C-alpha distance (Angstrom), angle and dihedral (degrees) to the residues before:
residue distance angle dihedral
M1 . . .
S2 3.81 . .
Q3 3.82 90.1 .
I4 3.81 90.6 54.4
I5 3.82 91.6 49.1
E6 3.81 90.8 48.7
R7 3.82 91.1 49.5
L8 3.80 91.3 49.8
R9 3.81 90.0 48.6
K10 3.80 90.8 53.6
C11 3.81 91.3 47.9
W12 3.81 90.7 51.3
N13 3.82 91.4 49.8
V14 3.80 89.7 50.6
I15 3.80 91.8 52.6
K16 3.83 93.3 45.5
I17 3.82 95.4 49.3
N18 3.80 94.5 42.7
A19 3.81 92.0 47.7
I20 3.82 91.4 54.7
N21 3.80 92.3 46.5
S22 3.82 92.6 47.6
Y23 3.82 91.4 48.9
Q24 3.81 91.7 53.8
E25 3.79 91.3 47.7
E26 3.82 95.2 46.9
T27 3.80 96.8 48.2
A28 3.81 93.7 51.5
H29 3.83 96.3 84.9
F30 3.81 109.1 47.1
W31 3.82 103.8 174.6
N32 3.79 95.2 42.0
N33 3.79 89.9 53.4
W34 3.80 94.6 51.2
G35 3.79 91.7 44.0
N36 3.77 88.0 60.1
C37 3.80 89.4 50.1
V38 3.82 91.5 55.2
S39 3.80 91.1 52.2
T40 3.80 92.4 53.3
V41 3.81 92.1 50.1
T42 3.80 89.8 50.7
Y43 3.81 89.2 52.1
T44 3.82 91.4 53.0
L45 3.80 92.5 51.4
V46 3.82 91.4 48.8
V47 3.82 90.4 52.1
F48 3.82 89.4 50.2
L49 3.82 91.3 53.7
F50 3.81 91.2 45.2
Y51 3.81 92.4 55.4
K52 3.80 90.4 45.5
V53 3.80 92.1 54.7
L54 3.81 91.1 43.6
I55 3.81 93.6 53.4
L56 3.81 93.1 44.5
K57 3.80 87.9 57.4
F58 3.83 102.0 38.8
N59 3.87 104.5 20.0
N60 3.83 90.8 -141.8
I61 3.80 140.8 8.3
A62 3.82 112.8 -133.0
G63 3.81 89.2 -30.7
Y64 3.80 94.9 -44.2
G65 3.78 117.1 124.5
F66 3.79 128.2 -162.5
N67 3.81 96.4 -77.6
E68 3.81 93.1 44.5
L69 3.80 89.3 54.5
L70 3.79 90.4 48.9
L71 3.81 89.2 52.8
L72 3.80 88.5 52.2
N73 3.80 88.7 51.3
L74 3.83 90.6 49.6
F75 3.80 91.9 53.6
G76 3.81 89.7 45.0
Q77 3.81 91.2 52.9
I78 3.81 92.2 50.4
F79 3.79 89.5 48.3
Y80 3.80 93.3 50.5
Y81 3.80 97.1 48.4
S82 3.80 93.6 42.7
S83 3.80 94.7 49.2
F84 3.80 113.5 27.1
G85 3.80 95.8 18.7
F86 3.79 93.0 51.0
F87 3.81 104.4 31.6
K88 3.82 105.3 30.0
K89 3.79 95.3 87.9
N90 3.80 90.9 53.0
I91 3.80 89.8 52.3
D92 3.82 89.7 51.3
N93 3.81 89.7 49.3
L94 3.80 90.4 52.4
I95 3.81 93.3 50.5
N96 3.82 93.1 46.5
G97 3.80 91.4 44.7
V98 3.79 92.1 55.9
K99 3.83 93.5 44.2
R100 3.81 94.1 49.3
G101 3.78 98.0 34.9
T102 3.82 92.9 -119.9
L103 3.79 89.4 124.3
D104 3.81 83.9 84.6
F105 3.81 89.9 75.9
V106 3.80 90.3 57.8
L107 3.79 96.0 45.4
L108 3.83 92.3 50.2
R109 3.80 93.9 54.5
P110 3.83 120.1 94.3
I111 3.80 92.3 -117.6
P112 3.83 134.7 99.8
S113 3.82 98.0 -84.1
L114 3.82 98.0 -159.1
F115 3.80 91.5 49.5
Y116 3.80 91.5 47.5
I117 3.81 92.4 49.3
S118 3.82 91.5 48.7
F119 3.82 93.5 51.2
K120 3.81 103.3 26.1
S121 3.80 91.1 118.6
L122 3.80 119.6 37.6
P123 3.83 106.7 -171.9
L124 3.79 92.9 -171.8
V125 3.80 96.5 147.1
S126 3.81 98.7 49.3
T127 3.80 94.3 38.8
F128 3.79 92.6 48.4
R129 3.82 93.7 42.7
D130 3.80 95.2 50.0
S131 3.79 96.7 37.4
I132 3.81 100.1 43.8
I133 3.82 93.0 57.8
N134 3.79 93.9 42.0
I135 3.79 95.7 43.8
S136 3.82 92.0 44.4
I137 3.81 91.4 53.7
S138 3.82 90.6 45.9
A139 3.82 91.0 50.9
L140 3.82 95.5 44.5
I141 3.81 95.9 52.5
I142 3.83 91.2 55.8
D143 3.81 113.8 96.5
W144 3.79 94.0 -140.8
K145 3.81 96.4 -171.9
Y146 3.80 89.8 69.1
L147 3.80 92.9 56.6
N148 3.79 122.0 94.3
I149 3.80 95.5 -134.1
N150 3.77 126.4 160.3
T151 3.82 113.2 -161.9
N152 3.81 94.4 -132.9
N153 3.79 91.9 47.4
F154 3.80 90.9 48.7
L155 3.82 92.2 52.3
I156 3.80 90.5 48.1
A157 3.80 89.1 49.1
F158 3.80 91.0 51.5
L159 3.80 89.4 51.3
M160 3.81 88.6 52.1
L161 3.80 88.6 51.3
I162 3.82 89.7 55.0
F163 3.80 89.9 49.3
G164 3.81 89.2 49.9
I165 3.82 91.3 52.2
I166 3.82 91.2 51.5
I167 3.81 91.5 47.0
W168 3.77 93.9 50.3
H169 3.78 92.5 47.3
C170 3.80 87.6 54.6
I171 3.81 91.7 49.1
G172 3.80 91.8 50.3
F173 3.81 91.0 47.1
I174 3.81 92.0 48.9
L175 3.81 91.9 51.0
A176 3.81 90.5 47.0
C177 3.82 90.0 53.1
S178 3.81 88.4 69.0
V179 3.83 83.4 85.0
F180 3.82 86.8 80.3
W181 3.80 89.7 66.2
F182 3.82 104.6 26.2
G183 3.81 101.6 34.2
E184 3.82 91.9 -126.6
S185 3.80 133.6 48.6
K186 3.80 109.5 158.9
R187 3.80 92.3 112.0
I188 3.79 91.2 44.3
Y189 3.82 89.0 52.8
V190 3.83 91.0 49.2
L191 3.80 85.5 58.6
S192 3.81 88.1 69.5
Q193 3.81 89.9 56.7
N194 3.80 92.0 49.2
I195 3.80 93.5 48.7
S196 3.80 92.0 48.5
D197 3.81 90.5 59.6
N198 3.80 88.8 90.9
K199 3.81 86.2 74.9
F200 3.82 86.3 98.5
L201 3.82 93.8 57.4
V202 3.79 118.7 107.6
F203 3.81 107.5 -111.1
E204 3.82 93.5 -140.8
S205 3.82 91.1 54.2
L206 3.82 91.7 64.9
P207 3.83 120.6 91.9
K208 3.82 113.4 -112.4
N209 3.79 94.7 -106.0
L210 3.83 90.9 52.3
R211 3.81 90.7 47.1
F212 3.80 89.2 58.1
F213 3.82 92.6 44.5
F214 3.81 95.0 49.4
T215 3.80 92.6 43.4
F216 3.81 103.1 47.1
I217 3.82 108.9 12.3
I218 3.82 101.5 36.7
P219 3.83 98.7 7.7
T220 3.79 102.3 -158.9
T221 3.80 94.5 129.8
L222 3.81 92.0 63.5
A223 3.79 91.3 67.4
A224 3.80 98.9 58.1
P225 3.84 121.3 -20.9
L226 3.82 97.0 54.0
A227 3.80 93.0 36.5
V228 3.81 90.6 53.6
S229 3.79 90.1 46.6
V230 3.82 88.7 55.9
A231 3.82 91.5 45.4
L232 3.83 89.5 54.6
S233 3.84 91.5 46.2
K234 3.80 91.1 -116.9
S235 3.85 89.8 120.3
T236 3.80 129.3 34.0
I237 3.80 123.9 -99.8
Q238 3.84 89.1 -121.8
W239 3.80 85.9 87.0
V240 3.81 88.4 78.5
F241 3.81 88.8 70.1
W242 3.81 91.6 56.7
S243 3.79 89.6 44.8
F244 3.79 89.2 56.5
I245 3.82 92.4 48.5
V246 3.81 92.1 50.3
T247 3.82 90.3 47.5
V248 3.80 93.0 52.9
F249 3.81 90.5 48.0
F250 3.81 94.1 52.1
L251 3.81 92.5 45.5
W252 3.80 88.0 54.4
L253 3.82 91.0 45.2
K254 3.81 91.3 50.8
N255 3.79 90.9 53.2
W256 3.83 92.3 46.2
V257 3.82 94.3 49.0
W258 3.82 89.9 47.9
K259 3.80 91.2 54.9
Q260 3.81 91.9 46.9
G261 3.80 89.8 48.9
L262 3.82 91.8 52.7
K263 3.79 89.4 53.9
A264 3.81 89.1 56.2
Y265 3.81 94.5 41.8
T266 3.79 117.5 118.3
S267 3.78 106.6 -162.7
A268 3.78 128.9 -148.6
S269 3.80 89.3 -106.3
């Protein structure tokens, strides 16, 4: 029990120190930060117009009307900022640390190395600043009274979204770990971002074989499409159980790949 408490204490100290350091780094360049915020708002407005034109032409997409599509976009935005917006810098740090040999300094410290690598940078300010404006606009333009939303289903769907974020972080981390064997993996990691772009697809529009593939093999639908389908009562809440199983599997796989990568690691020393 004391070992668990000590490990948790170290993890908390890692988060606290890294959060302070990230805050100081993020607030150092004011105009660059707000310029990025403007670009994300512009993106949200363009997506809104795109859905408007799409619905005017087709009335609905696989049973999804304008507001249903906007809900899908809202979940997709939360997924993006929580996964790539929050964790990408840590993935870059991992890749650069292996290439330059600076990973040695992490491995020699008396701290949980995998935890430290996963949360070395905590871009709370930039992620919150960019996401809160974008997500607020996305939520405000939805006419919620036209959505068939059950509170319990919506909460279950949000839990599935969290599971999807964890899963996709693990997938990105696993792909980035190929740097241990190939010496470079930035482009391989970018592949995870490209694949996850189907998070804006309507789940019901996918053929059954693709639904299975993108739920259990490359589980991008869990993050937004399937979660939204559950929120709208188009799919059953039992999907949350499978989401949990897939999450546990990828957390285990992340840990296993990390250990295998360390065995192949040739340090700077």
